[in-house]
N, C-alpha and C positions, 0 to 999 in steps of 0.2 A: 502494499499498500503509499504510493509515494504521497506524502503531506502536502498542502496549500504552500507552495515558497512565497507565494507572496505574501501569507503572514507574517513570514520571517520582517517583513519589511514593516509590520508597526511596531510604534512605538511602545512599551512597557516595561514594567520596572520590575523584578524579581526578588524576593525575600527569602534568607535563611536565617534561622534562630534556632543556634542548639540548646540556648539558657545561659549561658555568657557571652559564646562570640556572635553579632547581628551582622549581617552583611545583606547589604542592598546596593541593586546597581540596576541602573536605565539601561537597555536596551533599547540599542538604534540601528536598525538595517542589520541584525544578525551582532551586534557588536556589542558590545561594554562601551558606554558613549560617557555613562557616570559611574563612580563606584562610591562606596565608601561601609569602613569596616569601622564598629565599636562595640568596646568589651561593656555589658550590664551586670548589674549587681544584679544574680539569680534568686534574692534573697528579699528580695523589695515586695513589697505589696503585687497585687495583680493590677492598678491601678496606675501604680509609678514604672513600671514595666512596658506597659501597656505605650503610655506615655510617650518612651523610650524609642520605642516603635515607630509612631507616629511623626514623630519630630524628626526620627531620620531616613524616613521616610522621605518626609517634604524638602529634604536637601537635596532628592536627585528627581524629583518628582517636579513638571510642568505641561502646559497645558497640551502638549504635544502628546501625552502619554494617554494610553489608550484604556490599560487593565493594569491590576497587577496581580500578581502571585506569590504564597506564599508557603515555603516547606518547614514544617516543626517534627520535633520528635517526640512524632506520641498519635494514637488513635485520635484520626479525626470523623466527623461527620462529613462529608464532603457536598454532599445535597446539600446541608443546612450550612456549612463552614465556620462549626464546632468544632474547639478544641478541649479536648478530654484531658487530663493531667500529664502534661509533656513533661520529661526527662530533666530531670535541673532544674524545672521553675516550680517550687514549691506551693507557692502562691495558688496558684491558677490549678483550676477543677473540672468546671467546666465554661471555659471563655465564646462567648459567640463574635468569635472575630472578625468574620467575614463584614459583619452588621456591625463591627466600630471601623473599622477600616472603609467602608462602604460611605457610611454616614460623612465620614469628618475627607475624603476624597472623590464623592460624586461619579466615580467610576466601578466598574464590574470588580469582584473581585473574587479569587478564588483560592482554597485554604487544600495543601495536601501534608501528607508524611515523607519526611524528607529523603528515605531511602526511594521512595516515588519520582520523588524529583530528582535524584540521583539519575535514575533510569532513562528519566523522558529527557533529562538535559543533553545524554548520551544520544541520543536515536534524536533530535532537532541541530544538535550543533556539537557533538563529539565524533567519539571512534565510528560508531555503533550507526549510523547517517544509514548505510545499506540495508540494512538489517530490517526486518519486521518483528522479527521473536526473541527477545530479549529477554534477561536478566543482569539489574546492576545490581552487584555488590559493594555495599559499601561495610570497609574495614576499620575501625579505629579500638575507641574504649568501647567500645560495641560492634555488633555484627547488626545489618539489614541488608535487603533486595526489594529489590523495584521491579516491577512486570510488564512489561510491551506486550503486547501479543495481537496480531494482528495490523503492526503499526500503530497500537492506540493501547493507551495506561489502559491499565486493569488495577481498580484500587480497591476492588472488595465494597463492600457497604461503609463498615466504618474505617477505609484504608488501611485494611487490618492483611489486603493480601500480601504474600511473601514473608511469613514471619516463621520460614526456616531456620532464624537462630533459634526458637523455639524448642524445638525439634531434638527429643533426647540422644545424648550423642554418648557412648562412654558411659563415664560415672556423671557426666553433666549435661550440660547439650550445647549446641554448635556455638553457643556464643560463645561458653567459656574458654572456646578451646580454637577460636578464630575472633581473637580480639586483643588489644593488647591487655586484658586482666588476665589470659591467658600466663603471660610471661612476667607480670606481677606474682600473681598469685603460686604462680610454680616452680620459678627460679628467684621470685626476688630482683627482678630486673626490671626497669622501668624501661619503655620502648626506645626511648633515646639512646639511653646509654650500650641497649642492644644494639642500635644500627649500628652507632659507634665504634663497638667493636667488630662485628661483623665487616666493616669498609678497612679496620686496619687486619681481616683475616681471623681473627681469633678464632681459633674449632670450637671451641665451647660453641661463642654465640652462632658460627655458619651449622651448626650442630642443632641447636632449635628453631632456627628457622626452615632447616631440611624437615623435621617433627611438625611444626605449622604449619606448612608444602603437604604435607600427606592428610592432615584434619580439614584444611581447608580442601583437596582434593576431592575428599569422601564428601563434603558438603557440597561442593559442585555436583557429584554422582546423583546424590538425592536428588538436587534442580534440576537435572537432564531427565531424572526418571519422573517427576513429576511434572516438567513442561516443554522437553524437550526443545530448547528452544535453539536459533541460529548462530548466538553469539552469546557471552559472558563477558562482561563486562566488571572488573575491579579497581577499587579507588576508593579513597579514605585515605587514612592516615598512614596507613599499612601499605600502601602502594608504593611509596617510596621505595618497599626494601623490596620490592615484586623479584628483584636478579638474584635474591638471597634462597628463596623458596619455590620458582616455577620451576625449576626441574623436577624437584619431589614431587610437586603440586600435580604435576602434567602426567610423570609419571603411572600417580597415581589415578588421575581422569582415563589417563588409557584403560584400565582395568574394567571400563564399564564393561556390562554386559554384551550391548549391540553397537558391534566394530563399526559399523556402518556411522554412526550417530557423531563416534568417535574421531571416522575420518571425516567428517562434514563441519563440525560446531568449529568455532572460533572463541577463544580464549585473548580478551584482549586488557591492556590494561587501560587506564584514562588518563590522559592528556590537560586534561583543561584544569588546573585547581580551582576553576570557578563553577563549575561545571552543573552543583547541585541549585547555584544561586541562577543558572540562565535554565535549567529544569524549572526553577518554580516560575523565572519568567514563563515559560512555557504554556504552564498552566491555563495560560490565558488562550492560548491557538486552539490546545486539546478541546477548551469547551464548546467553541465555536458562537459567542459571542463576540469576539472581538476581532 
């Protein structure tokens, strides 16, 4: 399915908020025209955090903007634009974010899960442009999976589709083994330290990444069984260490029972650091109202 390229020339705003880091960009002609990043105190009240988001959007907003897309680390009622209990934002339980932003900016607003925005960003702007069935995996402090089916984002009723992270695996779940949590709890190492040691060819660090690649490969195999995608895109903080775990990851993926699938699937590394913010903006294109 080829999406309407003319949509990419609409001026829209993308917002991603992980609880502390707020990223806002105005996208014009398929590129970032203006971008801002702000650190937010996630322990503040609901109202204070909302005001931070609104004031930051205003710094990039102008009269040419047709819509706003927002990616949040939470379950989202996509139809109503309601955000439920976002990760790392204790004061938020049920926030009607779409209505609040539409009241302030008088343009359409679309809200979705941040992992879904990552996958959507790769489809519209990233390495997965040529594929219609995509799984986008973000791996950092947690693990998230966004799903594109027949060229369209599949969110599920509460933007909860793709929660492969919660599938039981070994003695925990996939998120435990496919995130920085694994390094910190299993080996007592912060990801930055592990990455630095691997760059220096430290054998222990390289061995840890090799084991990580096996676990991530098994997660990808589970996704392959469920979705049979054309491509899997890996992004997030741990994508920077891709070269240290890709061999063991691919070796594991190649044990998938259907070898014809293995032959044709593409495993790709994300290349655009702001791809989730691009994807949030692309929510405007997906919904057909912009």
